[in-house]
Rosetta silent file (secondary structure, phi, psi, omega in degrees, C-alpha in Angstrom):
SEQUENCE: MSMPALVPVPPQAPPPQAAPAAPQVTRPGRALIGWMHPDQAQGFVQQVVPDPALAAETVQRAHLAVADRAAGVGQDGLITSVPPELTEHVRALEASPAAKPMFDEGWTVALVDLNRVCAFQPGVFTDQALARVQAVDKDDLASIAALTLPLTHGEQAQIQYDQLHKAWTVSSPNPNLRVATQIGPLPVSPAGSALGFAITAGPSFMQVGRYNGRHYLRDGYHRAFGLLSREITTVPAFVRDIARFEELLPDPRTMLPQDSYRGERPPVLPDYLDDTVSVSVQIPAPRPLIVIQALELRPAG
SCORE:     score description
SCORE:     0.000 S_00000001
   1 L     0.000  152.339 -177.152  -51.559   29.844   15.583 S_00000001
   2 L  -101.278   -0.050 -175.709  -49.718   27.037   13.784 S_00000001
   3 L  -115.089  143.604  172.264  -46.065   28.477   13.698 S_00000001
   4 L   -83.528  171.681  173.492  -43.357   28.665   16.384 S_00000001
   5 L   -63.565  145.282  179.683  -40.972   31.582   16.830 S_00000001
   6 L  -104.161   30.536  175.215  -38.171   31.622   14.257 S_00000001
   7 L  -127.156  151.493  178.410  -35.526   32.946   16.645 S_00000001
   8 L   -59.994  137.486  179.814  -33.403   31.009   19.123 S_00000001
   9 L  -118.153  127.018  179.698  -35.092   30.756   22.514 S_00000001
  10 L   -57.373  136.318 -178.952  -33.030   30.189   25.684 S_00000001
  11 L   -65.339  139.853  177.876  -33.819   26.727   27.113 S_00000001
  12 L   -94.118  151.800  179.126  -36.046   26.725   30.179 S_00000001
  13 L   -63.627  134.568 -179.847  -35.370   24.592   33.209 S_00000001
  14 L   -70.527  157.171  177.150  -37.329   21.311   32.999 S_00000001
  15 L   -66.203  161.159  179.857  -39.965   20.542   35.610 S_00000001
  16 L   -54.182  135.477  176.995  -38.914   18.355   38.540 S_00000001
  17 L    69.169    7.310 -178.324  -38.227   14.756   37.527 S_00000001
  18 L   -74.356  151.638  177.635  -38.780   15.562   33.849 S_00000001
  19 L   -72.307  154.548  178.402  -36.823   13.673   31.229 S_00000001
  20 L   -57.755  146.422 -179.536  -34.064   15.553   29.358 S_00000001
  21 L   -65.301  141.123  179.210  -35.289   17.607   26.433 S_00000001
  22 L   -74.256  155.132  176.807  -35.087   15.895   23.057 S_00000001
  23 L   -57.650  147.508 -177.624  -32.831   17.372   20.354 S_00000001
  24 L   -65.624  132.623  179.706  -34.505   20.122   18.375 S_00000001
  25 L  -100.886  138.912  175.964  -36.330   18.845   15.299 S_00000001
  26 E  -119.915  158.734  178.189  -36.555   20.883   12.117 S_00000001
  27 E  -137.224  156.974  177.808  -38.790   20.575    9.081 S_00000001
  28 E   -62.538  141.880 -179.744  -38.736   22.027    5.558 S_00000001
  29 E  -157.862 -176.809  175.587  -40.375   25.411    5.312 S_00000001
  30 E  -126.770  133.976 -177.570  -40.509   28.816    3.661 S_00000001
  31 E  -118.676  136.611 -178.070  -39.390   32.009    5.423 S_00000001
  32 L   -84.156   77.237 -175.577  -40.431   35.567    4.501 S_00000001
  33 H   -68.074  -21.574 -179.360  -36.939   37.098    4.480 S_00000001
  34 H   -67.031  -15.906 -178.397  -38.186   40.247    2.729 S_00000001
  35 H  -119.742   -0.439  178.512  -39.910   41.378    5.919 S_00000001
  36 L   -82.427  161.292  167.153  -37.538   40.033    8.590 S_00000001
  37 L   -60.823  141.904 -175.091  -34.831   41.995   10.361 S_00000001
  38 H   -53.531  -41.530 -178.655  -31.677   41.598    8.220 S_00000001
  39 H   -63.170  -43.642  179.407  -29.736   39.618   10.835 S_00000001
  40 H   -65.935  -43.663  179.819  -32.538   37.116   11.295 S_00000001
  41 H   -61.715  -41.389 -178.455  -33.112   36.825    7.537 S_00000001
  42 H   -65.557  -34.038  177.336  -29.407   36.253    6.884 S_00000001
  43 H   -59.689  -36.226  178.612  -29.355   33.443    9.436 S_00000001
  44 H   -78.344  -40.971 -178.663  -31.947   31.600    7.391 S_00000001
  45 H   -62.024  -34.294 -177.887  -30.455   32.407    4.002 S_00000001
  46 L   -68.598   -8.575  170.722  -27.090   31.012    5.085 S_00000001
  47 L   -65.783  -33.066 -177.129  -28.703   27.584    5.306 S_00000001
  48 L  -112.435  -18.543  176.670  -28.744   27.596    1.494 S_00000001
  49 L  -127.589   86.476 -172.358  -26.123   30.294    0.761 S_00000001
  50 L   -61.964  -30.566 -178.139  -23.284   29.635    3.226 S_00000001
  51 L   -67.264  120.756 -176.393  -21.150   32.585    2.117 S_00000001
  52 H   -58.063  -39.690 -178.399  -22.057   35.516    4.445 S_00000001
  53 H   -66.462  -43.841  178.561  -21.529   38.171    1.778 S_00000001
  54 H   -67.110  -36.743  177.564  -23.714   36.381   -0.773 S_00000001
  55 H   -63.503  -42.303  179.042  -26.349   35.701    1.885 S_00000001
  56 H   -62.238  -38.076  177.007  -26.400   39.406    2.790 S_00000001
  57 H   -64.676  -39.372  178.519  -26.896   40.274   -0.904 S_00000001
  58 H   -61.907  -44.114  178.539  -29.816   37.831   -1.099 S_00000001
  59 H   -63.808  -43.024 -179.120  -31.456   39.464    1.919 S_00000001
  60 H   -61.866  -41.669  178.915  -30.876   42.935    0.492 S_00000001
  61 H   -62.633  -39.118  179.266  -32.493   41.970   -2.817 S_00000001
  62 H   -65.502  -41.811  179.367  -35.534   40.636   -0.971 S_00000001
  63 H   -66.568  -38.125  178.034  -35.863   43.838    1.063 S_00000001
  64 H   -67.208  -36.276  177.756  -35.498   45.960   -2.082 S_00000001
  65 H   -61.711  -39.233  176.779  -38.177   43.884   -3.821 S_00000001
  66 H   -67.256  -44.751 -178.077  -40.562   44.689   -0.973 S_00000001
  67 H   -63.035  -28.451 -179.488  -39.616   48.387   -1.017 S_00000001
  68 L   -78.565   -8.147 -179.438  -40.304   48.564   -4.782 S_00000001
  69 L   -73.638  154.328  173.945  -43.908   47.446   -4.328 S_00000001
  70 L   -67.263  145.621 -179.738  -46.779   49.885   -4.510 S_00000001
  71 L   -68.644  146.863  176.584  -48.004   51.008   -1.105 S_00000001
  72 L    87.972  171.023  176.964  -51.136   49.396    0.292 S_00000001
  73 L  -142.811  123.870 -177.432  -52.973   46.173   -0.439 S_00000001
  74 L   -77.569  116.196 -178.385  -56.309   46.042   -2.254 S_00000001
  75 L  -124.101   14.069  176.406  -58.780   43.993   -0.245 S_00000001
  76 L   -62.622  133.266  179.039  -62.141   45.235   -1.518 S_00000001
  77 L    73.490   13.202 -179.531  -64.455   42.287   -2.115 S_00000001
  78 L   -65.303  -34.136 -179.491  -62.076   39.892   -0.382 S_00000001
  79 E  -105.230  128.512  175.965  -64.946   38.453    1.705 S_00000001
  80 E  -132.705  163.510 -177.162  -68.074   37.071    0.019 S_00000001
  81 L   -71.865  152.321  178.066  -71.076   35.075    1.207 S_00000001
  82 L   -75.564  143.780  178.684  -71.056   31.279    1.207 S_00000001
  83 L   -79.633  167.037 -179.293  -73.102   29.636   -1.560 S_00000001
  84 H   -56.836  -27.889 -176.552  -76.007   27.219   -0.913 S_00000001
  85 H   -65.685  -14.407  178.306  -73.765   24.204   -1.533 S_00000001
  86 H  -100.619    3.651 -177.157  -72.069   24.881    1.848 S_00000001
  87 H   -57.448  -45.186 -178.183  -75.287   25.142    3.850 S_00000001
  88 H   -64.388  -40.245  179.704  -75.060   21.597    5.177 S_00000001
  89 H   -65.977  -41.701  179.778  -71.417   22.019    6.219 S_00000001
  90 H   -64.122  -40.499  177.946  -72.148   25.291    8.021 S_00000001
  91 H   -63.118  -39.428  177.653  -75.046   23.680    9.893 S_00000001
  92 H   -65.425  -36.905  176.044  -72.773   20.821   10.960 S_00000001
  93 H   -63.426  -44.401 -179.009  -70.239   23.366   12.216 S_00000001
  94 H   -61.692  -28.584  179.495  -72.910   25.169   14.209 S_00000001
  95 L   -89.841   -3.393 -176.466  -73.803   21.867   15.878 S_00000001
  96 L   -85.012  126.569  176.589  -70.151   21.021   16.579 S_00000001
  97 L   -58.590  -33.205 -179.009  -68.967   21.524   20.192 S_00000001
  98 L   -68.385  -33.227 -178.035  -65.492   22.402   18.894 S_00000001
  99 L   -90.331  -12.373 -177.133  -66.809   25.230   16.701 S_00000001
 100 H   -56.217  -43.367  178.750  -69.332   26.584   19.219 S_00000001
 101 H   -60.477  -30.655  178.180  -66.829   28.971   20.867 S_00000001
 102 H   -65.295  -48.088  178.644  -66.107   30.490   17.452 S_00000001
 103 H   -64.800  -37.606  178.769  -69.756   31.278   16.803 S_00000001
 104 H   -62.564  -31.746 -179.970  -70.147   32.533   20.381 S_00000001
 105 L   -82.647   -2.565  177.321  -67.294   35.003   19.784 S_00000001
 106 L    99.509    7.512  176.667  -69.018   36.380   16.692 S_00000001
 107 L   -73.627  144.424  175.313  -67.174   34.521   13.945 S_00000001
 108 E  -128.336  161.973 -179.859  -69.177   33.719   10.806 S_00000001
 109 E   -94.729  131.745  178.952  -68.458   31.512    7.806 S_00000001
 110 E  -148.263  171.350  172.380  -67.668   33.219    4.487 S_00000001
 111 E   -91.147  139.722 -175.480  -65.628   32.755    1.327 S_00000001
 112 E  -127.470  137.384  173.902  -62.184   34.355    1.383 S_00000001
 113 E   -89.099  103.354 -175.643  -59.785   35.241   -1.434 S_00000001
 114 H   -63.537  -25.359 -177.153  -56.440   33.987   -0.067 S_00000001
 115 H   -60.056  -24.563 -172.966  -54.454   35.922   -2.671 S_00000001
 116 H  -117.517   11.443  178.446  -55.101   39.217   -0.887 S_00000001
 117 L   -84.757  133.703 -179.302  -55.035   38.213    2.782 S_00000001
 118 E   -78.214  155.022 -177.006  -52.142   39.718    4.768 S_00000001
 119 L  -124.363  150.600  172.565  -49.721   37.550    6.748 S_00000001
 120 L  -129.458   -6.208  177.043  -47.706   38.048    9.924 S_00000001
 121 L   -74.852  135.380 -179.009  -46.125   34.604   10.434 S_00000001
 122 L   -69.124  -20.872 -179.459  -42.416   34.609    9.559 S_00000001
 123 E  -163.806  171.546  177.521  -42.610   31.192    7.947 S_00000001
 124 E  -137.154  149.735  169.706  -44.609   28.069    7.202 S_00000001
 125 E   -78.793  141.101 -174.961  -43.848   24.354    7.154 S_00000001
 126 L  -108.285  -23.705 -173.895  -44.203   23.008    3.648 S_00000001
 127 H   -64.857  -61.915 -179.318  -43.987   19.212    3.930 S_00000001
 128 H   -69.947  -27.784  178.720  -47.254   18.393    5.685 S_00000001
 129 H   -60.264  -42.169  179.371  -48.928   21.468    4.193 S_00000001
 130 H   -71.920  -37.696 -179.027  -48.575   20.010    0.720 S_00000001
 131 H   -65.852  -36.181 -174.824  -49.560   16.516    1.820 S_00000001
 132 H   -68.064  -23.342 -175.266  -52.760   17.731    3.512 S_00000001
 133 L   -97.992   -1.170 -174.884  -54.205   19.272    0.356 S_00000001
 134 L   -63.464  -33.802 -177.157  -53.586   16.372   -2.024 S_00000001
 135 L   -85.790   -3.494 -177.152  -57.031   14.835   -1.442 S_00000001
 136 L   -76.304  133.610  174.146  -58.883   18.137   -1.858 S_00000001
 137 L   -87.394  109.954 -173.937  -61.051   18.505   -4.961 S_00000001
 138 L   -63.814  -17.555 -179.980  -60.268   22.037   -6.147 S_00000001
 139 L   -98.281    5.897 -176.060  -63.649   22.254   -7.909 S_00000001
 140 L  -124.359  107.429 -178.650  -65.675   21.214   -4.837 S_00000001
 141 H   -62.392  -33.049  178.750  -66.159   23.824   -2.090 S_00000001
 142 H   -65.034  -37.309  177.177  -67.406   21.173    0.324 S_00000001
 143 H   -65.726  -39.802  178.342  -64.135   19.276   -0.122 S_00000001
 144 H   -68.094  -40.530  179.867  -62.178   22.477    0.566 S_00000001
 145 H   -62.645  -33.093  178.616  -64.358   23.265    3.606 S_00000001
 146 H   -62.566  -24.243  177.637  -63.549   19.856    5.082 S_00000001
 147 H   -90.547  -45.451 -174.604  -59.921   21.047    5.235 S_00000001
 148 H   -81.110  -30.046  179.742  -60.322   24.706    6.223 S_00000001
 149 L  -131.084   70.274 -170.617  -63.276   24.229    8.603 S_00000001
 150 L   -69.835  151.336  176.247  -62.956   20.580    9.718 S_00000001
 151 L  -101.320   -7.682  179.536  -65.635   18.682   11.579 S_00000001
 152 L  -116.966  162.029 -175.432  -63.205   16.067   12.927 S_00000001
 153 L   -82.648  -18.712 -179.329  -60.236   16.390   15.292 S_00000001
 154 L    81.285 -142.534 -173.558  -57.653   14.734   13.063 S_00000001
 155 L   -65.217  134.848 -179.601  -54.547   13.093   14.552 S_00000001
 156 L   -80.379  153.645  177.221  -54.905   11.802   18.104 S_00000001
 157 L   -72.634  151.113  176.406  -52.530   12.728   20.909 S_00000001
 158 E   -96.408  128.019 -174.951  -49.915   10.199   22.037 S_00000001
 159 E  -120.331  130.133  177.747  -50.167    9.293   25.741 S_00000001
 160 E  -133.598  151.169  177.854  -47.478    7.560   27.796 S_00000001
 161 E  -118.430  130.083  177.958  -47.113    6.774   31.489 S_00000001
 162 E  -100.130  102.459 -176.879  -43.775    6.920   33.348 S_00000001
 163 L   -62.828  -39.122 -177.402  -44.080    4.484   36.258 S_00000001
 164 L   -61.927  -45.381 -176.512  -40.816    5.599   37.875 S_00000001
 165 L   -98.449    3.814 -178.585  -41.755    9.274   38.064 S_00000001
 166 L    50.626   55.443 -175.309  -45.533    8.742   38.349 S_00000001
 167 E  -137.639  138.552  171.040  -46.093   11.022   35.379 S_00000001
 168 E   -95.641  138.344  171.672  -48.293   11.083   32.303 S_00000001
 169 E  -120.969  134.485 -179.169  -46.895   12.676   29.134 S_00000001
 170 E  -126.144  125.589  179.639  -49.168   13.781   26.320 S_00000001
 171 E  -135.160  156.384 -178.636  -47.783   14.962   22.985 S_00000001
 172 L  -164.477  146.441  171.568  -49.236   15.819   19.612 S_00000001
 173 L   -72.112  -11.209  179.544  -48.263   17.608   16.387 S_00000001
 174 L   -72.704  116.710 -178.876  -51.531   19.505   16.831 S_00000001
 175 L   -66.870   -9.994  179.728  -50.623   23.004   18.125 S_00000001
 176 L   -89.314    9.805  176.326  -54.026   23.175   19.823 S_00000001
 177 E   -63.371  127.585 -178.551  -53.047   20.568   22.428 S_00000001
 178 E  -160.959  164.443  172.356  -53.909   22.018   25.841 S_00000001
 179 E   -80.817  119.539 -176.033  -55.269   21.326   29.330 S_00000001
 180 E   -85.381  -48.397 -177.778  -59.000   21.926   29.058 S_00000001
 181 E  -165.216  165.114  175.224  -60.187   21.540   32.654 S_00000001
 182 E   -83.873  156.561  179.518  -59.591   19.685   35.896 S_00000001
 183 E  -128.360  136.267  175.478  -61.426   16.436   36.681 S_00000001
 184 E   109.584  179.194    1.375  -62.415   15.099   40.061 S_00000001
 185 E   -74.939  139.143  177.621  -62.486   14.161   42.749 S_00000001
 186 E  -120.004  129.019  179.749  -64.135   10.969   41.489 S_00000001
 187 E   -67.869  131.426  177.010  -64.530    7.935   43.758 S_00000001
 188 E  -119.197  -12.828  176.005  -62.663    4.897   42.455 S_00000001
 189 E  -162.869  168.534  178.639  -62.792    2.712   45.569 S_00000001
 190 L   -55.826  -24.734 -175.662  -64.135    2.949   49.115 S_00000001
 191 L  -117.991   12.446 -175.055  -60.840    4.518   50.180 S_00000001
 192 E  -142.367  162.170  177.780  -59.684    6.467   47.105 S_00000001
 193 E  -135.547  151.110  176.890  -60.465    9.259   44.664 S_00000001
 194 E  -101.732  129.874  177.732  -59.346   10.022   41.129 S_00000001
 195 E  -127.175  139.905 -179.745  -57.978   13.486   40.401 S_00000001
 196 E  -174.890 -159.275 -177.715  -56.758   14.700   37.044 S_00000001
 197 E  -137.890  151.096  173.460  -57.146   16.912   34.012 S_00000001
 198 E   -94.216  128.200 -179.746  -58.935   16.745   30.673 S_00000001
 199 E  -108.538  133.506  178.895  -56.589   17.156   27.695 S_00000001
 200 E  -126.607  153.443  173.043  -57.898   18.290   24.315 S_00000001
 201 E  -137.857   70.740 -172.093  -56.401   18.679   20.846 S_00000001
 202 L   -69.319  166.986  179.821  -59.274   20.325   19.048 S_00000001
 203 L   -67.625  152.633  176.753  -59.506   21.058   15.333 S_00000001
 204 L  -103.020  129.912 -178.593  -57.908   24.176   13.919 S_00000001
 205 L  -106.141  141.181  173.745  -60.125   26.434   11.827 S_00000001
 206 L   -69.276  127.726 -174.463  -58.937   28.827    9.146 S_00000001
 207 E  -131.137  131.883  175.739  -59.617   32.315   10.492 S_00000001
 208 E  -119.898  116.410 -179.780  -59.399   35.715    8.816 S_00000001
 209 E  -106.254  137.397  177.391  -59.636   38.705   11.138 S_00000001
 210 E   -99.665  109.932 -179.040  -60.208   42.282   10.001 S_00000001
 211 E  -122.982  127.686  176.690  -58.184   44.594   12.223 S_00000001
 212 L    55.217   38.532  175.605  -57.757   48.333   11.662 S_00000001
 213 L    82.205    5.985 -176.931  -59.230   48.061    8.166 S_00000001
 214 E  -130.791  138.422 -179.265  -56.961   45.227    7.009 S_00000001
 215 E   -90.988  128.337  178.769  -57.647   41.484    6.723 S_00000001
 216 E  -122.853  148.772  171.308  -55.067   39.113    8.243 S_00000001
 217 E   -80.560  116.451 -177.595  -54.890   35.336    8.389 S_00000001
 218 E   -88.232  -34.230  179.314  -55.182   34.549   12.095 S_00000001
 219 E  -154.217  145.154  177.897  -54.977   30.751   11.833 S_00000001
 220 L   109.388   25.761 -175.057  -54.529   28.232    9.027 S_00000001
 221 H   -63.160  -41.595 -175.887  -51.215   29.292    7.455 S_00000001
 222 H   -70.805  -38.138  175.284  -50.039   25.834    6.446 S_00000001
 223 H   -65.441  -39.307  178.179  -53.330   24.934    4.823 S_00000001
 224 H   -61.089  -42.649  178.106  -53.313   28.285    3.017 S_00000001
 225 H   -61.691  -46.824 -179.452  -49.830   27.563    1.665 S_00000001
 226 H   -61.915  -41.999 -179.677  -50.880   24.105    0.504 S_00000001
 227 H   -65.998  -43.913  179.895  -54.044   25.387   -1.136 S_00000001
 228 H   -65.716  -31.768  177.735  -52.260   28.223   -2.929 S_00000001
 229 H   -65.147  -22.224  176.640  -49.619   25.780   -4.150 S_00000001
 230 L  -101.805   12.181  178.799  -52.474   23.994   -5.937 S_00000001
 231 L    62.706   32.518  172.540  -53.907   27.307   -7.206 S_00000001
 232 L   -98.902  111.178 -170.106  -56.923   27.057   -4.910 S_00000001
 233 L  -112.230  -28.637 -179.146  -57.540   30.666   -3.922 S_00000001
 234 E  -104.201  116.663 -171.892  -61.191   31.009   -2.816 S_00000001
 235 E  -137.187  153.569  173.225  -61.899   29.037    0.348 S_00000001
 236 E   -74.856  142.580  179.179  -64.426   28.906    3.208 S_00000001
 237 E  -158.189  163.588  169.497  -63.155   30.326    6.504 S_00000001
 238 E   -78.867  137.146  179.176  -64.263   31.936    9.733 S_00000001
 239 E  -132.683  150.583  179.154  -64.240   35.748    9.477 S_00000001
 240 E  -168.282  148.338  168.390  -64.750   38.506   12.029 S_00000001
 241 E   -76.533  137.310 -178.577  -63.908   42.133   12.775 S_00000001
 242 L  -119.796  125.929 -174.776  -61.371   42.339   15.605 S_00000001
 243 L   -87.018  -36.297 -175.098  -61.223   45.399   17.840 S_00000001
 244 L  -111.332  136.518 -179.209  -58.098   44.694   19.922 S_00000001
 245 H   -57.647  -35.381 -178.783  -54.687   43.799   18.539 S_00000001
 246 H   -63.374  -26.787  177.153  -54.240   41.218   21.329 S_00000001
 247 H   -74.951  -30.983  178.735  -57.212   39.260   19.945 S_00000001
 248 H   -75.474  -41.534 -170.996  -55.623   39.115   16.521 S_00000001
 249 L  -144.866   94.448 -175.136  -52.142   38.175   17.689 S_00000001
 250 L   -60.930  -34.151 -176.327  -51.625   37.057   21.309 S_00000001
 251 L  -133.924   86.332 -178.096  -47.783   37.013   21.129 S_00000001
 252 H   -62.923  -18.338 -176.982  -46.278   39.389   18.516 S_00000001
 253 H   -63.005  -25.062 -178.335  -42.750   38.456   19.639 S_00000001
 254 H   -91.125    1.731 -174.343  -42.911   35.223   17.656 S_00000001
 255 L  -112.557 -174.074  176.568  -44.029   36.920   14.445 S_00000001
 256 L   -63.348  160.954  174.870  -42.608   39.344   11.886 S_00000001
 257 L   -56.096  138.626 -175.518  -41.767   42.891   13.035 S_00000001
 258 H   -59.072  -36.220 -177.640  -45.004   44.811   13.532 S_00000001
 259 H   -69.060  -12.640  177.959  -43.981   47.634   11.216 S_00000001
 260 H   -80.532  -50.113 -176.562  -43.707   45.102    8.378 S_00000001
 261 H   -89.841  -13.103  174.144  -47.220   43.666    8.411 S_00000001
 262 L  -102.188    1.370 -178.608  -48.922   46.789    9.767 S_00000001
 263 L   -87.726 -162.250 -173.364  -46.992   49.065    7.414 S_00000001
 264 L   -78.003  -22.500 -175.664  -47.600   50.200    3.836 S_00000001
 265 L  -128.669   68.350 -176.930  -46.262   47.060    2.125 S_00000001
 266 L   -73.442  154.358  172.621  -47.399   44.041    4.166 S_00000001
 267 L   -70.855  148.921  172.426  -46.767   40.478    3.055 S_00000001
 268 E  -118.349  164.040 -170.989  -49.689   38.558    1.593 S_00000001
 269 H   -56.006  -39.716  178.795  -50.136   34.807    1.605 S_00000001
 270 H   -62.581  -14.382 -179.491  -48.802   34.142   -1.936 S_00000001
 271 H   -65.394  -22.526  176.432  -45.492   35.684   -0.834 S_00000001
 272 H   -64.274  -22.248  179.380  -44.579   32.404    0.882 S_00000001
 273 H   -98.523   -0.873 -173.067  -44.296   30.926   -2.632 S_00000001
 274 L   -95.654  113.675 -176.415  -42.438   33.905   -4.126 S_00000001
 275 L   -68.690  -13.244  178.563  -38.671   33.323   -4.459 S_00000001
 276 L   -78.372  -20.811 -177.110  -37.964   37.057   -4.650 S_00000001
 277 L  -128.328   -2.856  179.323  -39.080   37.640   -1.046 S_00000001
 278 L  -139.280  165.981 -175.372  -38.975   34.200    0.608 S_00000001
 279 E  -143.643  149.130  176.330  -36.601   31.250    0.779 S_00000001
 280 E   -80.412  126.443 -174.908  -36.777   27.501    1.411 S_00000001
 281 E  -143.523  177.151  169.582  -35.222   26.683    4.799 S_00000001
 282 E  -100.329  131.165 -174.992  -35.322   24.301    7.736 S_00000001
 283 E  -119.324  135.182  176.236  -37.551   25.614   10.560 S_00000001
 284 E   -54.541  137.484 -175.694  -37.591   24.451   14.210 S_00000001
 285 L  -127.264   74.680  178.221  -40.626   22.229   14.793 S_00000001
 286 L   -65.519  145.772  179.334  -41.407   21.934   18.500 S_00000001
 287 L  -106.833  121.140  179.844  -44.032   19.338   19.408 S_00000001
 288 L   -54.133  136.563 -176.973  -46.542   20.420   22.092 S_00000001
 289 E  -138.641  133.599  175.323  -46.049   18.395   25.273 S_00000001
 290 E  -120.264  129.714  177.436  -48.067   18.207   28.497 S_00000001
 291 E  -116.022  125.290  176.563  -46.660   16.526   31.610 S_00000001
 292 E  -118.208  112.604 -172.313  -48.970   15.607   34.509 S_00000001
 293 E  -123.233  140.800  175.376  -46.981   14.353   37.485 S_00000001
 294 L   -97.977  126.142  177.468  -47.939   13.152   40.945 S_00000001
 295 L  -114.242  125.729  176.506  -45.603   14.243   43.789 S_00000001
 296 L   -96.354  112.900 -177.795  -45.834   12.627   47.208 S_00000001
 297 L  -116.451  138.810  177.620  -44.750   15.143   49.858 S_00000001
 298 L  -131.042   80.103 -177.508  -44.552   14.611   53.606 S_00000001
 299 L   -60.046  141.212  178.236  -43.569   17.922   55.190 S_00000001
 300 L   -69.124  146.147  177.142  -41.930   17.644   58.600 S_00000001
 301 L    85.968    0.000    0.000  -43.976   18.803   61.573 S_00000001
């Protein structure tokens, strides 16, 4: 997933010898206040409507707008087959090591109507989302596929070494930054070995999962927002039926209340652009960070 939790999180103790945490960074975004708990929604609205009473009225209007909607969401025909013009791109994906796990898990490539896909993320960042879609040719599916199902990794991770603490730090705006596997031992001299870890920041693919009869966007929210802002609604994506809720959403605590997106009137992707149910706010933007540190210990005895 590309969004952090939109609630305050108690700070965790830093690892030994780690540098102090940097001040929290925020970025422009849109928050779905019509489906949030009122207290959480009011906290965001008060960024733009400081008066508590007026902010509460704004939240109430958004909740009433959701309640006035017809129950259900029509998703018949939401998924269609990819046309021949995407054959080459799909073949390149199948040959891509980054996309291989997706195909192994049963995901397939199809065209998706973003207008009717349900959402569970409480908000999206808007700045980079809009910038990323500027080069897309809205009349060229291959150009759109290069964004939604990329063949390249994009921005590289930043790597620094702290000589004092014997620690490597790796950071990236890519939310897929992670430790992939351990490496070593590898001989580097007659008397030494190299030990370490492989760090990856693989590409993010737009994914639509069908769970319990309803299609949800599993990954690719910021690209979806950017594309919809340019009125690009039909896009290539990975699609699959999902049997277990945990496969659709590993950590529901960071998302909207379950009864909102699993209920009768779930949000859909265009709602992020709808001023009656969402609002422009500043959203915390944590940057994934990996610290690999060497500790020299000499236990007594």
